[in-house]
C-alpha positions as CSV (number, residue, x, y, z in Angstrom):
1,M,-0.1,14.4,7.1
2,D,0.6,11.4,9.3
3,F,-0.2,7.7,9.3
4,I,-3.7,8.3,10.4
5,H,-4.7,11.0,7.9
6,D,-2.9,9.4,4.9
7,C,-5.6,7.4,3.3
8,S,-3.4,6.0,0.5
9,G,-1.8,3.4,2.8
10,R,1.4,3.3,0.6
11,H,3.8,4.0,3.4
12,M,2.3,1.5,5.7
13,L,2.5,-1.1,2.9
14,R,6.1,-0.3,2.3
15,I,6.9,-0.7,6.0
16,N,5.0,-4.0,6.2
17,N,7.1,-5.3,3.2
18,L,10.4,-4.4,4.8
19,V,10.0,-5.5,8.4
20,Q,7.7,-7.6,10.6
21,V,5.4,-5.2,12.5
22,P,5.8,-5.8,16.3
23,E,2.8,-7.0,18.3
24,F,2.6,-3.8,20.4
25,V,2.1,-1.8,17.2
26,K,-0.8,-4.0,16.1
27,Q,-2.7,-2.9,19.2
28,A,-2.4,0.8,18.4
29,S,-5.4,2.7,17.0
30,I,-5.0,3.9,13.5
31,D,-8.2,5.9,13.1
32,P,-9.0,9.5,14.1
33,E,-11.5,8.5,16.8
34,G,-8.8,6.6,18.6
35,V,-6.7,9.7,19.2
36,A,-9.5,12.3,19.4
37,D,-9.3,12.6,23.2
38,L,-5.5,13.0,23.4
39,P,-4.3,16.4,24.6
40,D,-2.3,18.4,22.1
41,H,1.1,17.9,23.8
42,L,0.8,14.1,23.0
43,F,1.2,14.8,19.3
44,A,4.5,15.5,17.6
45,D,2.7,18.2,15.7
46,P,0.5,19.7,18.4
47,V,-0.9,22.4,16.2
48,R,-2.4,20.0,13.6
49,R,-2.7,17.2,16.1
50,E,-0.7,14.8,13.9
51,F,1.8,12.1,14.7
52,P,0.5,10.8,18.1
53,I,3.3,9.9,20.6
54,D,1.2,8.9,23.6
55,N,2.3,5.2,23.6
56,A,4.9,2.9,22.1
57,G,2.6,1.8,19.3
58,H,1.7,5.3,18.1
59,T,5.3,6.5,18.5
60,Y,6.5,3.6,16.3
61,L,3.9,4.3,13.6
62,S,4.7,8.1,13.7
63,A,8.4,7.5,13.5
64,A,8.0,4.9,10.8
65,Y,5.8,7.2,8.7
66,C,8.4,10.0,9.1
67,L,11.1,7.7,7.8
68,S,9.1,6.3,4.8
69,A,7.5,9.6,3.8
70,D,10.8,11.6,4.2
71,V,9.0,14.1,6.6
72,D,11.4,17.1,7.0
73,N,9.5,19.1,9.7
74,K,12.3,19.6,12.3
75,S,9.9,20.2,15.2
76,V,8.0,17.0,14.4
77,L,11.2,15.0,14.0
78,D,12.6,16.3,17.3
79,N,9.4,15.4,19.2
80,V,9.2,12.0,17.7
81,K,12.9,11.4,18.6
82,S,12.2,12.5,22.2
83,A,9.2,10.1,22.4
84,L,11.4,7.2,21.1
85,N,13.8,7.8,24.0
86,R,10.8,7.3,26.3
87,F,9.6,4.1,24.6
88,T,12.6,1.9,24.2
89,D,10.8,-1.0,22.6
90,A,9.6,1.4,19.8
91,K,13.1,2.8,19.5
92,T,14.6,-0.6,19.0
93,E,12.1,-1.5,16.3
94,I,12.6,1.8,14.5
95,E,16.3,1.1,14.4
96,K,15.6,-2.2,12.7
97,L,13.3,-0.4,10.2
98,E,16.0,2.3,9.5
99,A,18.5,-0.5,8.7
100,A,15.9,-2.2,6.4
101,L,15.2,1.1,4.6
102,D,18.9,1.8,4.1
103,A,19.5,-1.8,2.8
104,A,16.5,-1.4,0.4
105,I,17.9,1.8,-1.0
106,K,21.6,0.7,-1.2
107,S,21.3,-2.9,-2.3
108,S,20.8,-3.4,-6.0
109,S,19.7,-7.0,-5.3
110,V,16.5,-5.8,-3.6
111,E,13.6,-6.7,-5.9
112,K,11.7,-3.7,-7.1
113,Q,8.1,-3.6,-5.7
114,P,5.3,-2.9,-8.1
115,Q,4.2,0.7,-8.0
116,F,0.6,1.9,-8.1
117,A,-1.2,5.3,-8.2
118,V,-3.8,4.4,-5.5
119,Y,-3.6,2.1,-2.5
120,V,-6.7,1.0,-0.6
121,D,-6.7,-0.7,2.8
122,F,-9.5,-3.2,3.0
123,G,-8.8,-3.9,6.7
124,A,-9.6,-7.5,7.9
125,G,-11.4,-8.3,4.7
126,N,-14.9,-9.6,4.0
127,E,-15.2,-13.3,3.2
128,N,-18.7,-12.7,1.7
129,S,-17.4,-10.4,-1.0
130,E,-17.1,-11.6,-4.6
131,L,-13.9,-9.5,-5.0
132,D,-10.7,-11.3,-4.1
133,Y,-9.0,-8.2,-2.8
134,V,-11.9,-7.3,-0.6
135,K,-12.3,-10.9,0.6
136,S,-8.6,-11.2,1.6
137,G,-8.3,-7.7,3.1
138,G,-5.1,-5.8,3.7
139,V,-3.6,-3.0,1.4
140,H,-4.0,-3.4,-2.3
141,G,-2.7,-1.2,-5.1
142,F,-4.6,-0.1,-8.2
143,Y,-3.5,1.7,-11.5
144,P,0.0,0.3,-12.0
145,L,2.9,2.6,-12.8
146,D,5.9,0.3,-13.7
147,T,6.1,1.2,-17.4
148,E,5.2,4.1,-19.6
149,D,2.3,2.2,-21.2
150,Q,1.0,1.2,-17.8
151,I,1.1,4.8,-16.6
152,C,-0.9,6.0,-19.6
153,D,-3.5,3.2,-19.4
154,S,-3.8,3.8,-15.7
155,A,-4.4,7.5,-16.3
156,I,-7.3,6.8,-18.7
157,R,-8.8,4.2,-16.3
158,L,-8.4,6.6,-13.3
159,G,-10.2,9.3,-15.2
160,N,-13.0,7.0,-16.1
161,D,-13.3,6.0,-12.4
162,K,-13.4,9.6,-11.1
163,H,-16.9,9.5,-9.9
164,R,-16.5,6.1,-8.2
165,L,-13.7,7.2,-5.9
166,P,-13.5,9.5,-2.9
167,I,-12.2,12.9,-4.0
168,E,-9.1,12.7,-1.9
169,L,-8.2,9.3,-3.3
170,F,-8.7,10.5,-6.9
171,M,-6.6,13.6,-6.3
172,D,-3.8,11.5,-4.7
173,G,-3.9,9.1,-7.7
174,C,-3.7,12.0,-10.2
175,Q,-0.7,13.5,-8.4
176,T,1.1,10.2,-8.2
177,L,0.4,9.5,-11.9
178,Y,1.6,12.9,-12.9
179,K,4.9,12.5,-11.0
180,A,5.4,9.0,-12.5
181,A,4.7,10.3,-16.0
182,R,7.0,13.3,-15.5
183,D,9.8,10.9,-14.5
184,M,9.1,8.7,-17.5
185,R,8.8,11.9,-19.7
186,C,5.4,10.9,-21.0
187,V,3.2,13.7,-19.5
188,D,2.1,14.6,-23.0
189,R,0.3,11.2,-23.3
190,L,-1.8,11.8,-20.2
191,P,-5.5,13.0,-20.4
192,K,-5.7,16.7,-19.8
193,S,-8.0,16.1,-16.8
194,I,-5.3,14.0,-15.1
195,V,-2.6,16.6,-15.7
196,Q,-4.8,19.4,-14.5
197,C,-5.5,17.6,-11.2
198,G,-2.0,16.1,-10.9
199,V,0.4,19.0,-11.4
200,E,1.4,20.6,-8.1
201,R,0.0,24.1,-7.8
202,M,0.4,27.1,-5.6
203,P,-2.9,28.2,-4.1
204,D,-4.4,31.5,-5.3
205,H,-4.9,32.8,-1.7
206,E,-7.3,35.6,-2.7
207,F,-9.5,33.0,-4.4
208,V,-9.3,30.7,-1.4
209,K,-10.4,33.5,0.9
210,Q,-13.3,34.3,-1.4
211,Q,-14.4,30.7,-1.3
212,A,-13.9,30.6,2.4
213,A,-16.2,33.6,2.9
214,I,-18.9,31.9,0.6
215,R,-18.7,28.6,2.5
216,S,-18.8,30.2,5.9
217,R,-21.9,32.2,4.9
218,E,-23.6,29.1,3.5
219,T,-22.8,26.9,6.5
220,S,-22.7,29.5,9.3
221,D,-19.3,28.1,10.2
222,P,-16.3,30.5,10.6
223,V,-13.8,27.7,10.4
224,Y,-13.3,28.1,6.7
225,I,-12.1,31.7,7.1
226,E,-9.6,30.5,9.8
227,L,-8.4,27.7,7.4
228,A,-7.9,30.2,4.6
229,A,-5.9,32.5,6.8
230,S,-3.8,29.7,8.3
231,A,-3.1,28.2,4.8
232,E,-1.8,31.6,3.6
233,D,0.7,31.8,6.5
234,D,1.8,28.2,6.2
235,T,5.2,27.7,4.5
236,E,5.9,24.1,5.6
237,H,3.0,22.1,4.2
238,D,1.6,21.7,0.7
239,S,-1.9,22.7,-0.2
240,N,-3.2,19.1,0.1
241,L,-3.1,19.3,3.9
242,W,-5.4,22.3,3.9
243,A,-7.7,20.7,1.3
244,E,-8.0,17.7,3.6
245,L,-8.8,19.9,6.7
246,W,-11.4,21.9,4.6
247,M,-13.0,18.6,3.5
248,K,-13.3,17.5,7.1
249,A,-15.2,20.7,7.8
250,D,-17.4,20.1,4.7
251,N,-18.2,16.5,5.9
252,H,-19.1,17.9,9.3
253,N,-21.4,20.5,7.7
254,G,-22.9,18.1,5.2
255,V,-21.7,20.1,2.2
256,K,-22.5,18.5,-1.2
257,Y,-20.3,19.3,-4.2
258,A,-21.9,20.5,-7.4
259,K,-21.2,22.8,-10.3
260,H,-21.3,25.9,-8.2
261,T,-20.0,24.3,-5.0
262,L,-16.3,23.6,-5.5
263,N,-14.6,20.8,-3.6
264,P,-11.5,21.7,-1.5
265,Y,-9.0,20.4,-4.1
266,Q,-10.5,22.7,-6.8
267,I,-10.2,25.6,-4.3
268,F,-6.6,25.0,-3.2
269,H,-5.3,24.0,-6.7
270,S,-6.6,27.3,-8.1
271,G,-3.2,28.9,-8.7
272,M,-0.3,28.5,-11.1
273,P,1.8,25.4,-11.3
274,K,4.4,25.3,-8.5
275,A,7.3,24.7,-11.0
276,A,6.3,27.7,-13.1
277,F,5.9,29.8,-9.9
278,E,9.4,28.9,-8.7
279,D,10.9,29.4,-12.2
280,D,9.3,32.9,-12.3
281,I,10.6,33.8,-8.9
282,N,14.1,32.7,-9.8
283,K,14.0,35.1,-12.8
284,W,13.9,38.1,-10.4
285,T,15.9,39.4,-7.5
286,L,16.1,42.5,-5.3
287,V,18.4,45.5,-5.5
288,H,17.9,48.3,-3.0
289,G,14.4,47.0,-2.3
290,A,13.4,47.0,-6.0
291,A,12.6,43.9,-8.1
292,V,15.1,43.5,-10.9
293,P,15.4,40.8,-13.6
294,V,18.3,38.5,-12.9
295,D,19.1,38.6,-16.7
296,A,19.5,42.4,-16.5
297,L,22.2,42.0,-13.9
298,K,24.0,39.2,-15.8
299,A,24.1,41.5,-18.9
300,L,26.1,44.2,-17.0
301,K,29.7,44.6,-18.3
302,P,32.6,44.9,-15.8
303,D,33.7,48.2,-17.5
304,S,30.2,49.8,-17.2
305,I,30.2,48.9,-13.4
306,S,33.7,50.3,-12.8
307,R,32.8,53.6,-14.5
308,V,30.1,54.5,-11.9
309,M,31.7,53.0,-8.8
310,S,35.0,53.0,-6.9
311,K,37.4,50.2,-7.5
312,Q,36.5,48.5,-4.2
313,A,32.8,48.8,-4.8
314,S,33.1,47.5,-8.4
315,E,35.0,44.5,-7.2
316,Q,32.4,43.7,-4.5
317,V,29.5,43.9,-7.1
318,Q,31.3,41.8,-9.7
319,A,32.1,39.2,-7.0
320,V,28.3,38.9,-6.3
321,L,27.3,38.9,-10.0
322,T,29.6,36.0,-10.8
323,K,27.3,33.9,-8.6
324,A,24.2,35.0,-10.6
325,S,24.4,32.0,-13.0
326,S,24.3,29.4,-10.2
327,S,22.1,31.2,-7.7
328,T,18.3,31.5,-7.3
329,G,16.8,34.9,-7.3
330,A,16.3,34.7,-3.5
331,E,19.9,33.7,-2.9
332,L,21.2,36.5,-5.1
333,A,19.0,39.0,-3.3
334,N,20.7,38.0,0.0
335,E,24.1,38.6,-1.5
336,L,23.1,42.0,-2.9
337,M,21.5,43.1,0.3
338,A,24.8,42.5,2.1
339,L,26.3,45.3,0.0
340,D,26.3,48.9,1.3
341,K,23.2,50.9,0.5
342,P,25.0,53.4,-1.7
343,I,26.5,50.6,-3.7
344,Q,23.1,49.0,-4.1
345,L,21.6,52.3,-5.2
346,A,24.4,52.9,-7.8
347,L,23.8,49.3,-9.2
348,L,20.0,49.9,-9.4
349,K,20.6,53.2,-11.3
350,L,23.0,51.4,-13.7
351,V,20.4,48.6,-14.4
352,A,17.7,51.3,-15.0
353,Q,19.9,53.0,-17.5
């Protein structure tokens, strides 16, 4: 997700609060239509056509978003860096923003900005509106998150406003609220509907593919099957990105959501919570290609290992197992796979016994 596709506006608001946005940036287009005709190579992420770097304004906004959102995609960051070297004005302004961000993080004297679950950009404003925030325009925050009581009250109000908000804005608000409640340790005070939508989940890819087949059949558009396959192969982005792409296809095809027509977030949030998934993974490791509980390896006694292996092999295994308490299942698997195959096989037989 980049500054064009992130409808929350929170990162742009943060940047505007830290530095004065240069004039050349104000002329840059910030809507999808403004970059629709750009060739793929003028995006830092050419596959998803995100982070445009065709001019100084777009390059500044892409770099600024990467800084504020902590984007960690190396390929994107490298391409943005290369573009900054071409547009020296943008590079100079980004250096100022980096300094401002560092100062905001390090200085305890920086006043804490109010936090909100949802941000909406009202653009230039509408002087005929009766609502002050619509009349004044700009980015405004809704559903405050500064205290535990605010978080809980905001969760209730967001739930009540569900059908008044765009789906993507509602889901973004739920996820932000859940994270804030988790940090404040008050998740148990949130409505179940907010927790259900807010907790980060791993997609159930079989279910996603089933829904893709149904949607493709109903709309005669094969793009859903392509999206499902690409989402399953993607290890860099969370499921929200694929839900947003799916929603664009739905909007294009005029899909209306109902009881038997799930929206993309329901489809991609169909699996188990990510934290539980990661916790489950870390309970298992691999020995000689077989899945073995980490606790079973921890329970092995040094004398039982030395009875079935040579002294050298026993010492190698025990050196690896001492790391079991501080390693993930995947990390431990890498250590175990480095052992000779006969040693791994002997260890597997010992666990089985």
